[in-house]
N, C-alpha and C positions, 0 to 999 in steps of 0.2 A: 447069527454070528458071521462076520465077514471072513474070519480065518479060524480054522480049527486048530486049537493049541493043545498040546499035551500039558499035563500038570506041571512038569518041569519048565516048559516054555512059558507058562503063565507066571510061575515064580520068577523067572528071569526078567520078564516084562515088567513086573512090579518093581523089582530091584532097579532096573535100568531107567525107569521113568518115575522115580520117586525121590524123596528126601530134599534135594536142593536144586535150585535153578542152575541149568548148565551155563557154561562160560559165555555163550552168545549173549546172555542177559546180564553179564557182570557189571555193565555200566548203568543198570536200572536201580533206582532207589525204591525198594518195595515197601518202604514205610509210607509212601504216598498212596492216595486212594482216589477213587472217582476220576474226574476229568484230568487231574494232575498226572495220575498213572497212565491214563489213556494217551495223553499228550506225549509222554516219554516213550511209550511203546510205539506210537505213530512215528516219532523221530527215528527210532531204531529200525523198524521194518521198512521205512522209506529210504533211509540212508544206506542200508545194506542191500537194497534192491538194485543191484548194479548191472544185471543182465536182463534184457527184455526178450520176450518170445514172439515169433511171428505167429499169426493166427492159423496159418495153414501148416507148413512144414514143421515149425518149431513145436507146436502143441502136439501134433501127431507123433513126433519123435519122443516127446516127453511121456505121452500116454503109454508107450511100449513098456516103460519101466514103472512109472508112477501108478498106473491103473491096471497092471497085470494081475490076473486072477492067481492068488497064491496056490490054488489047487490045480491050475492049468495055465502056466505062464504064457502060452501062445494066445490066450483069451484075455479080453478086457472085462473088468467088472463094470456094469452099466448102472449108473445112478438111477434110482427109482425102480430098478428091476427086483423081482422077487420070485420068479418062476423059472422052470427049466427050459421053456421055449415060448415062442410067441411074442406079442408086443411087450409083455412084462418080463422078458428074458433077462436074467441076472448076469449071465456070463456069455460072451459071444467072441468068436475068433477076431483077432485084430484085422484080418483081411475081410471080415464080414461087413455087414451094413450097420453103421452107427454114425452119429454126428456129435457136434460139440454143444453141450448144454451150458448156457449162461445161467448159473444158479441165481445170481442177481440179474434178472431180466434186463437186457440192453435198454429197452424202451423206458424202464423205470429209473434210469440214471438221470442225473441233472447236471449236464445234458446227457443225451444218449451215449452209452458206453462204447458203441462201435465195436470194431474188431482189432483195436490196438490199445496200448495203455491198460486201463482197468478191464477193457473188453477182451484182453488176451492174457490176463494174469493166470499163471499156472495153478495158483491156489484156488482159483474161482471156477475155471472151466473143467468140466467132467464129461467123459463119453456117455452117451445115452442112446436108447433106441429112437430112431427117427420119428416114428409115429407117436410114441409116448412123449417125446420132446415137443412135437407139434401140438399135442393135446394140452400139455402144460402151458405152452406159449408164454405169455407174460402174466399168468394168473398169480394173484397174491397168495402167499403161503397161509394155510389155515390149519387148525388142529383137527385131528381125527384119530382113527385107530385101525390096526390091522397091518398085515405085511404088504398089501397091495396099495400102490399109489393110485389116487383117484381125485376127480373133481368133486368138491364138497357141495352140500346143499346150498351153501351161501355163495357158491361160485368161486371158491378159492381152490387151492391145490394142497393136498396132503401127500407128502413125499414117501410115506411108508415108514413102518416102525424102524427098519434097519438104517434108514437114511436121514431121519429127522435131526439127529444129533450132528451129522456131517453138515447138513444145511445150516443149522444154527451157528456152528463154528466158522463156516465159510462166510456167512453174512457178518459175523462179528469182525473177522479179519478185514473184509471189504470196507466196513465202516471206519475202522481204525486206520487202515492204509489210505483210503481215498476221501474220508471225511464226508462233507456235504454232497460229494458226487454220488455216494452210495448210501443214502439214508435208509436205515432198516425199517422205519415206519412207512416208507414208500413201497415196501415189498411184502408186508405182512398184514393180517386182518385183525389182530388182537389189540386190546388196549395196552397202554403203558402206565401201569400203576406203581411200579417200583422205581422207575426212572422216566423222566419226561421225554427223553430222546430215544428210548429203547423199548421194544415190545416185550410183553410178558411171555409170549409164546416161545421165543427163542431161548430165554432163560430156563423155561420148563423143559424144552427139548434137550438142552445141554445137560440136564440131569438125567432125564429118562433114557436117553441113548448115549451111554458113556463112550469115551474115545476108544476106538478099536485099534488093534495092531495094524490093520490095513491103513487107517488114517495116519498113524505114526510113521509107517514106512513111506507113505505117500508124501508126508511133510518133509522127510529126509530127501526124497528124490527131487522135489521141487526146489528145496534148499540148494542142492548141488548145482542147479542151473541158474536160478534167480538170485541166490545168495541171501535171501531173506526167509523168515519162518512165519508160520501161523502160530502166534503165542497161545491161542485158545485150545489148540491141539496139544501143545506142550503142557499146559496146565489149565483145565477148564475153570478152576477157581478164580482166575483172573477176571472172568465175567462177573462173578459175585462181588469182587472188590470194586469193580468199576461201576456196575449198574444195580447192584443189590439183588433182592429176591432170595429165594431158597438157596441154601449153600450147596454149591457144586463140589465135585471131587477135587481135593487139593493134593496134587502130586509133588509139591515142594513144601512139605510141612516145616522142615528145618529153616527154609528161607523166610517163611512168614512168622516163624517164632523167633527169628533173629539169629538162630544158631548156624544156619547155612548161607547167610547172605554175605559171603566172602567176596572180596574184590580182586579182580585180575590185575596184578601189578607188573607182569612181565611185558617189557616193551618189545616191539618187533626188531629184527635185525636191521642194520643200516642198509639203505639202498646202495647198490654197488655200481661202479663204472658209469657215472653220469657223463654223458657225451652230448655234444652239439652235432647233430647229424645232417642239418640243413638250415638254411636261412634265406630270407629275402630282405627287402628294405624295411619291412614292417613286421616280420615274424622270425621266430627261432624254433627249430624242431629239436626236441630232446628225446633221448632214450636212456634207460638205466636198467640195471638188473633188479629183479623182483626181490623184495624182502620176504622173510618168513616169520611166523609167530606161532605161539602155542595154541591160540584160538582162531587164528586167521587174520590176514591183513585186510583191513577195511578200505583204506584209501591212502593217497599220497598228497601232501601239501607242498606246493611249489612256492619258493621265495625268490623274489627278484630284488637285488640290492638290499637284502636283509629285511624286506617287507613282504608279508603274505600276499600272494597273487591269486591262486586258485587251488581247488581240490580236484584231483582226478582219481579214478578208481582202478586203473591199470597202469603198469609201467609205460612211460612214453607220453609225450604231450606236444602240442604246438602252441606256443605263446604268440598271440596276435596283438595287433594294435600298437606296435612299438614305433619308435621314431627312427628314421633313416640315419645311417652313419653314427650310431650311438652304441657305446659299449655297456653291456649288462652283465652282472654277476649273479649266478643262479645256483641254488642248491635245493635239495628235496628231502622231505621228512616223511617217514612212513607212520601210519596210525593203525591200531587194532580196534576191535569193536568196543572195547572198554575205554577208549580214548587215550591209551598209552602211546607215547610217541618215541620213535627211534631218535638216536643222535643224528646230526646233520650228515647228509651225504657229502662226498667230495664236491667242492665248488668248481664251476666252470665259468669261463668268461667268453662272451661272444659279441662281436660287433656287427650290427645290421648293415646291410649293403646301402650304398647310395641309392637314391630313387631310381628305379628302373634297372637295378643291378641283378646279379645272378641269384639263382634259387637253389644253391647247394651243389655238391659235386656232380658234375655231368649234366646238370639241368639248368634251365634259364627261366626267369620269371616273365619274360615277354610272352604275349599271347600269340599262339601259332595257328589258331583256327577258331572260327565262330560260326554259329548258326542262329539267325534271327527269325526264321520261319517266314520270311518275306516272299519266298517263291512257292509256298504251299498252294495247292489248288484242288478243286473237286475232281474226282474221277468221273462220277456219274450222278451222284446224289447231291442234294442241297448242302451248303456248308454246315448246316446245323445237324446233319445226319452223321452217325458214327459209322465209319467205314475205313478200309485200308487206303492209305494215300501214299504216293511216291513223288518225290521232287528232287531236283538237283540244284546245288548251290556250291560255288567254289570248287567244282569238279568232284564233289562228294554227293553220292546218291543216298538219300534218306528215305526210309520206309517206316511208316507209323501205322499200327493196326488199331482198329476200333477208335477212330479219332475224328473229332470235329474241329472246324477252323473258323467258325463265324465270329463276328466281333464281340458277341456276348461274353466270350471267354478271354478276351484280351486282358493282360495284366497292366501294361503301361499305355494308357490312353489309346491311341489309334495304332500302336505298334502291334503287328500281327503275332499271335501266339497259337499254340495247339492245345487241345484238351483230349486226354486219353482216358478211356474207361475200360478197365480190365484188359489192358493191351500192352504195347511196347513201342519204343522208338529205337531204331537201329540204323547205324551208318554203314556205308560201304567201307572198304579198306582205306585207311588214311596213313600216310607216311610221316616220318619225322619224330615219332615217339610222343608220349604224353607224360607230363609231370604231374599236373593237377587239372581238375575240371570244375567249372563254375556253371550254375544254372539257377534260374529264378523259378519259383514254384508258387502255386496259389490254388485254393479251392473256390471256384466261382459259384458253386451251388451248395446246397445243404447236405454235405457229406462229412465223414469223420476224418480227423487227422490221421496220418499214417506215414509210411515210408515207401519210396521206390528203391529198388535194388539197382545199383550201378555195376555193370559188367564190362570189363575190358578183355577182349579176345575170349569171351565166354567165361571168364573167371570173375567171381564176385570181389570187388575192391572197396565197397562202401555202401551205406544207406543214405538216401536223400529224403529228408523229412518234408512234409507238406502240411499246411493248415489253412485256416481261414484268413490268416495274415500273410500277405505277399512277402516273400523273403528270398534273399540270395543265399544259396548253399554252395559250399566249397568242399571238395574232396581232395585233400592234400596227399602227397607222397605216394602217388600211383606208380610213377617211375617205371614205365614200360618203354623200352627202346625199340626202334624199328617200326614195322607196320603194325597197325592195330585197328580194332573196331570198337565203337562205343555202342552200348545197349542199355536202355532204361526199361525196366520191366516191373509190373505189379499185377497180382491176380485178384485184387479186391475190386469191388464195383464202384469205388470212389472215382469221381470225375475230376481229374487233376490237370490244371493248366501249366504249361511249360513255356519259357521264353528265354532268349539270350543265353544260349549254351556257348561256352568258350573253353579253351584249354591251352595250357602251356606246353612247350616242347620238352623233350627229354632225350638225351643220347648217352649211352653207356660210355664209360671211360675208354679212351683209345688204347690204353695199354693194360695188360694184366699183371705186370711185374710191380705191383704196388706193395709196399711193405705190409706185412701181416698186421702190424700194430695199427695201421690206418685203414685196412680193408674191413668193410662192414661184414657182419655176419649175415649170410643170405640163405634163405630156405626156399626151395622150390620142389614141386608146385605148392602154392599157398593161395587158397585153402587146400588142406591136405585131404586126400581121399585114399582109401584102402590102407590107412595106417602106415604109410611109408613116405619118406621124403629124402631129398638130397640136400646137403649142407655145405656151404663154402665160406671162406673167411677164417678157417682154422689154421693154426701153426703146428705142424707135425701132428702127432696123435694127442687128442684131448678128451677129457671127460665132458659129456654133454648131459645137462639136467633139464627136465621138463617140469614146470610149475603150472598149477592151475591159476585161475583168476584171483583166488583168495591167498595166493602165495604159498600154497601147500605143494611140497615136492611129491610128484606122482610117478616119476621114473628117472633112473640114472643109467646112462649108456657109456661104458668105458671104451677107451682106445678107438675113438672115431677119427678118421683121417679126413683131410680136406677133399671136398667134392664126393665123399662117400655117401652111400645110402644108409639111412637110419630107419629102423623098424620100431614103430610105436606099439605100446600095449593098445588094446581096444579101449579107447577113451570116449566118453560122451562128447557129442558135438558141443563146440564152444570155443572160447578164446583161451590160449595157453601161451607160455613164455619159454623159449629156448635159451638156456644160459650156459656159457662156458666160463673159464676162469676170469676173463675180463671183458666179455661181450655178451650181449643179449639181444633178442629180437622177438617180436610177437608173431604167433601163428594162429590160424583158424583151422580147427578140425571139423570137417564136413561129414 
């Protein structure tokens, strides 16, 4: 048992997780079966997966709550563990020795799962003993018996009686979420007699090791961060409907009998206070107040001149690819997980600048600085060696750690680039402020796609993706006035090439006597640490509300004055929205 429950607790669990499908699934037609139902679940858990985790800090933070030992919350439950101590230890302090286990082994993905995307999915990664994790490696799952995990006589891996159901439902989720990337037949040793694409062993384990309260709690914790769920933890019977085989426990009998398959018909509230907060000759920057909903806001649809443009998952967006000196009319519609739509927000009109025009209040779209890496040179080692390198260009001193500069890593023909492996690029102090930053990225070798973190003055302002396709990335709305430093940092072992860094200038408004109705809501510091921040842009005393990324109200603070300190509840790390009567802005809780 993963959690010792009293008789009453067991009764409560049965009531809580039975009868009908929860509202998260209200848009699913459970009259469908097999691949049709699988496809609908795939759409749901992909569409609602709006927050990604970093492999290092993000997962480590999640494990503190998702994998906490119910009997000792300062400990983690280690997958495959079954004993009080040693290699097979079941519970170990968070500060102790453990690592991240890819239940679906990275190397068995098509292609390799890496440490981002499916390789960093919170439903998939579990803490494990280092040695036991190493012993498992990429062994295929095989059937066995007993509490202790072990390598079977066929050279497979038996996870232990307590964990085999967990493994089955994790692999079911990974297959539905990532499809051919995580084929279950690539990670198991048993035949597939009930369904040509799914192994018998997982259907068997799904029945033999029923869903535990620990799994349910963990599913909720991951849902809070990623905003998607593992459907097979919510109802193991879904596996039977999709792939056949022996009948698993059905926790939604009313839904599958037709009695509880009710539809969510309540629409989200209207997005409020849609504003144009910046523009260039080819883009418009929008902000709006978060909607709320009885089941949670899934996304926002943006319409330009009455025609659908794009979908975003948080309030605020940058509309790009527009025509200079052109007027556009924009409104926003909120949607919930059942597909219900709000009425249209207020409409705003914005005229893009002429070519080469300004980039919003106090900023300019003209390029104020560049770095093409033409002055990089070796310190002592050959160009192909990874080492710390320092050079000067345009009176800016650049330092790159663990970096090579040979031509093999160039992105654009013979134009020089740098390639960083588990290191960073940092500038000396630059004057003039920064509005936005542009950089070209590329993976010149066989590594996994991922993200570099962009810091301005040591504060995280965005993520810069990289992949095997060379691409130019732009981080907008940085808007830091005065002196600043640029830093790109990554802790993965991926070898990432960078070229053609450039940035636009930014200067704060010269006067502070701007009318409150036009003054933006500003929060600092952002990201927020220690659960406190200062807020400006308020008129007199106002009520401040905090919403999570799903549009759920998590805190209300009354009588907040302009430039006063606001104390937050202890909130999980992630994206939130600060809203007043007619203004809103996005914050990051660190």
